[in-house]
C-alpha positions as CSV (number, residue, x, y, z in Angstrom):
1,X,-2.1,-9.7,41.2
2,X,-3.6,-6.1,41.4
3,X,-5.7,-7.1,44.4
4,X,-2.5,-7.5,46.6
5,X,-1.6,-3.9,45.8
6,X,-2.4,-0.9,48.1
7,X,-5.6,0.8,47.2
8,X,-3.9,4.0,45.7
9,X,-1.9,1.7,43.5
10,X,-5.0,-0.3,42.4
11,X,-6.9,3.1,41.7
12,X,-3.8,4.5,39.8
13,X,-3.9,1.2,37.5
14,X,-7.6,1.4,37.0
15,X,-7.2,5.1,35.9
16,X,-4.5,4.3,33.4
17,X,-6.6,1.5,32.0
18,X,-9.5,3.8,31.6
19,X,-7.3,6.5,29.8
20,X,-5.9,3.6,27.6
21,X,-9.4,2.6,26.6
22,X,-10.5,6.2,26.1
23,X,-7.5,6.7,23.7
24,X,-8.1,3.5,21.9
25,X,-11.7,4.3,21.4
26,X,-10.7,7.7,19.9
27,X,-8.0,6.5,17.6
28,X,-10.8,3.8,16.2
29,X,-13.2,6.3,15.7
30,X,-10.8,8.5,14.0
31,X,-9.6,5.7,11.7
32,X,-13.3,4.7,11.0
33,X,-14.4,8.2,9.9
34,X,-11.5,8.5,7.3
35,X,-12.3,8.8,3.7
36,X,-10.8,6.0,1.9
37,X,-8.3,6.9,-0.9
38,X,-5.8,5.2,-3.2
39,X,-2.8,6.3,-1.1
40,X,-2.6,5.0,2.5
41,X,0.0,3.4,4.9
42,X,-0.4,0.7,7.5
43,X,1.1,0.6,10.8
44,X,1.3,-2.4,13.4
45,X,0.4,-0.8,16.6
46,X,0.5,-2.4,20.0
47,X,-2.9,-1.1,21.4
48,X,-3.6,-4.2,23.4
49,X,-6.5,-5.2,21.0
50,X,-4.6,-8.1,19.5
51,X,-6.3,-10.3,16.7
52,X,-8.0,-13.6,16.8
53,X,-4.7,-15.3,16.1
54,X,-2.5,-13.4,18.7
55,X,-4.8,-11.9,21.2
56,X,-1.9,-9.8,22.8
57,X,-0.1,-8.8,19.7
58,X,0.0,-5.8,17.6
59,X,-3.0,-4.9,15.5
60,X,-2.8,-3.5,11.9
61,X,-4.2,0.1,11.5
62,X,-4.7,1.8,8.0
63,X,-4.1,5.5,7.7
64,X,-5.6,7.2,4.4
65,X,-3.7,10.2,2.7
66,X,-5.9,12.4,0.6
67,X,-3.6,12.6,-2.3
68,X,-2.8,11.0,-5.6
69,X,1.0,11.3,-4.7
70,X,3.2,10.6,-1.7
71,X,6.9,11.3,-1.1
72,X,9.2,9.3,1.1
73,X,12.7,10.7,2.1
74,X,15.2,8.2,3.7
75,X,18.8,7.4,3.5
76,X,19.7,10.0,1.1
77,X,16.9,9.1,-1.4
78,X,13.6,11.0,-2.3
79,X,11.0,8.6,-3.7
80,X,7.7,9.8,-5.3
81,X,4.9,7.4,-5.7
82,X,2.0,8.6,-8.0
83,X,-1.3,7.1,-9.2
84,X,-0.7,7.4,-12.9
85,X,-3.5,8.4,-15.2
86,X,-3.6,8.8,-19.1
87,X,-4.9,12.0,-20.8
88,X,-8.6,10.9,-20.2
89,X,-8.1,10.4,-16.5
90,X,-8.1,6.6,-16.7
91,X,-6.0,5.0,-14.1
92,X,-3.1,3.3,-15.8
93,X,-0.8,2.2,-13.0
94,X,1.6,3.6,-10.5
95,X,4.5,5.7,-11.4
96,X,7.9,5.7,-9.3
97,X,10.3,8.5,-9.4
98,X,13.5,8.8,-7.4
99,X,16.2,11.3,-6.8
100,X,18.3,12.8,-4.1
101,X,16.5,15.2,-1.7
102,X,18.9,18.1,-2.6
103,X,17.6,18.0,-6.3
104,X,21.1,17.7,-7.6
105,X,21.7,15.0,-10.2
106,X,23.2,12.0,-8.4
107,X,23.1,8.3,-8.8
108,X,20.6,6.2,-7.0
109,X,20.9,2.3,-7.5
110,X,18.0,0.1,-7.9
111,X,19.1,-3.4,-6.5
112,X,16.8,-6.3,-6.7
113,X,16.1,-8.0,-3.4
114,X,13.6,-10.7,-4.1
115,X,10.5,-11.4,-6.2
116,X,8.9,-8.0,-7.0
117,X,11.0,-6.2,-4.5
118,X,14.0,-3.6,-5.0
119,X,16.0,-1.4,-2.7
120,X,16.9,2.0,-3.7
121,X,20.4,2.9,-2.5
122,X,21.9,6.4,-2.7
123,X,25.3,6.8,-4.2
124,X,26.7,7.9,-0.8
125,X,25.4,4.7,0.8
126,X,26.6,2.4,-2.2
127,X,30.1,1.7,-0.6
128,X,28.5,1.0,2.8
129,X,26.1,-1.6,1.4
130,X,28.8,-3.1,-0.7
131,X,31.2,-3.4,2.4
132,X,28.5,-5.1,4.5
133,X,27.9,-7.8,2.1
134,X,31.7,-8.3,1.4
135,X,33.1,-11.6,3.2
136,X,36.1,-10.9,5.6
137,X,39.5,-11.5,4.0
138,X,41.2,-14.7,5.2
139,X,44.9,-13.6,5.0
140,X,47.6,-15.9,6.5
């Protein structure tokens, strides 16, 4: 309990709680003032706000990107995700393009994972993925 701590410790904890509250309010004001767009990402942040189902767990925060295209570079792959339009500027879908970050022509594998989910694996990582899934040899 905080009451059993020395006064200086209680004051320090109250100061930290106040700083946290100010930081959380600033974050929420920033998120509330964003202009919505078709491109965004979501993060589960442990801010202490919680949700109705999980009062102490992380909360979902949405960050908008003011663009029609976003690029993700990870594990030797560059993925471009674009909002696709026809010549009359009507939305027609989402376009995915992938390559290696160096711009050279190299293979990237699209591996089905589950319903409506795939993994993109660079040529350099294909052997690593295959070795992870290979069962150990039982040699006697």
